[in-house]
N, C-alpha and C positions, 0 to 999 in steps of 0.2 A: 634733348628729349629722345626716349628709346623709340625703336622704329619695329614696325612688322613688315617681313618680306611677304609679299603675295608672287607666288610663283605657279605659272601657267604651264603646261605641256603642249603636247604635239596637236596640231590643227586648232588649238584655241583661238589662233590669230585669224581664224576664219569665221569666228562669231557673227551672227548677222548674216552671214551667207550660206553658211553650211547647215542643211537640213533644218530650216527654221520652224519646221513642225515638232522637232524635237528640242532644240536648244534656244527657239526665239529668235527675235531680230534685233536685239541688243548687241552691239559690238564689245569686243575687248576694251577699247575705249571707255564704253559706258561702265563695265565692271571696274575698270581701274579708277574711274570717278566716285562710284559706290564706295569704294575700299578706302579711298582719301578721305571722303567726307565722314565716313564711319570713324576712322581712326583718329581723325582731328578732333571729331566731337568727344572722344574718350580719350584725349591726351595724348596721342601718340601720332608719329608720322608713318607713311607707308612708303616702301620702295616696289615696284612692280618690275617682274620681268617674265617673258614668255620665250620658250625655246622648243624646237622640234627636235631637237637632239638630246638622247639620253644622257651622254656625259655632261653636257652643260649644265645639266638639272642636278647631276649627282655633284658637280663642282658647286654649285650654288648651295647646296645642302650642306656640304663640307664646311663652306665658308660661313654659313649660317650657324652652325654650331659654335665655331670658334666666336662669333659674334654675341652669340647668346652667353657665352661664358665670360665674356668682357663688358656686359652689360649693355652694349649697344642696340640689342636686338632682343625682343621677348618671343619670339617664334616666327612661324612659317605657316600661312593659309595657302594650301598647295592643291590645285587641280592636275593631276597628273595625266589626265586624259586617259587614253588606252594604254600607258604604260602601268595604271593602276592593276590592271590586270594580269601583265606580263614580267614586270620587271622586278625581280629578286635583287637586283644591283641597287636600285633605287630604295628599297625596303632595308638594305643593309646600310646604305648611306644614312638615312634617317636614324637608324639603329645606332650606327656606328659614330655618328656626329653628336648623338644624343642631343638632338634639337626636337624643342615641342612643335608638332605639327598638326595643324586640323585639315583633314583631309575633306575637299568640297568637290560634288558633282552636281552639275546643273539639273541634269535629269535624273528621274528615279531610276538607277541602273537595275534596281530588281524588278522592274516592270519591262526590261528590255531584253536582248537575246541573253541565253544561259551563261555564255562565256563572260558576261559582265557582271555576274553576281559574286563572283569571287575578287577580293581585292587583297593582293599582297601588302598593302599599305595599311590597311585598318588595323593589322595586329600591333604596329609600331606607331600609331596615330594617338595623340591626346584625345581626340574626338572627331566626328564624322558628322557632315551635314550633306544629306542626299535630298534632292529632290525638289527643291525650292526656287528653282530658276536661279538667276543671278543675284537673286536677293540672299542666297545661300552664303555669298561671300559676306555680306554684311552679318548674317548671324555666326558666321566662323570667327570673323574679327572680334566680334562681341564675346564669343566664347573662349577666345585666346585671352583677352584680357581679362575677364572674369576669373579663369583659371591662374591666371599671373597674380591677381589681386588675392586670390585665397591663398597662394604661398606665401605671401608676405605677412 
């Protein structure tokens, strides 16, 4: 069974505690449960990883690109957190690894501070889901699977 990598960046380990008025009260474990249930319903498995470290995320993207080419993985659902707005290195990793990525944001970043309006990742993402709370992860997985099926 092919897999989907759900990759979460900095501070997402604090979901449920950090700014609940913006991010809600659901935890990262709740997000991972939604992802597993959605993927299983669609015939895929899910691997979840969270890191506060840019290099760890880059390494995960490089590995994901290799695994997509081997058929083990269909792509990545990625909430890069604040790295979305700052990391050219993560953008280059997505592009260089040639890995399908669906960019996800829990909040509507366009309704927030102006520095959050720009994403370095959007230009290299296969799709973007913004502002649907943690349900955005379900939408992202469904979108990734749909794109994969359209390729076949």
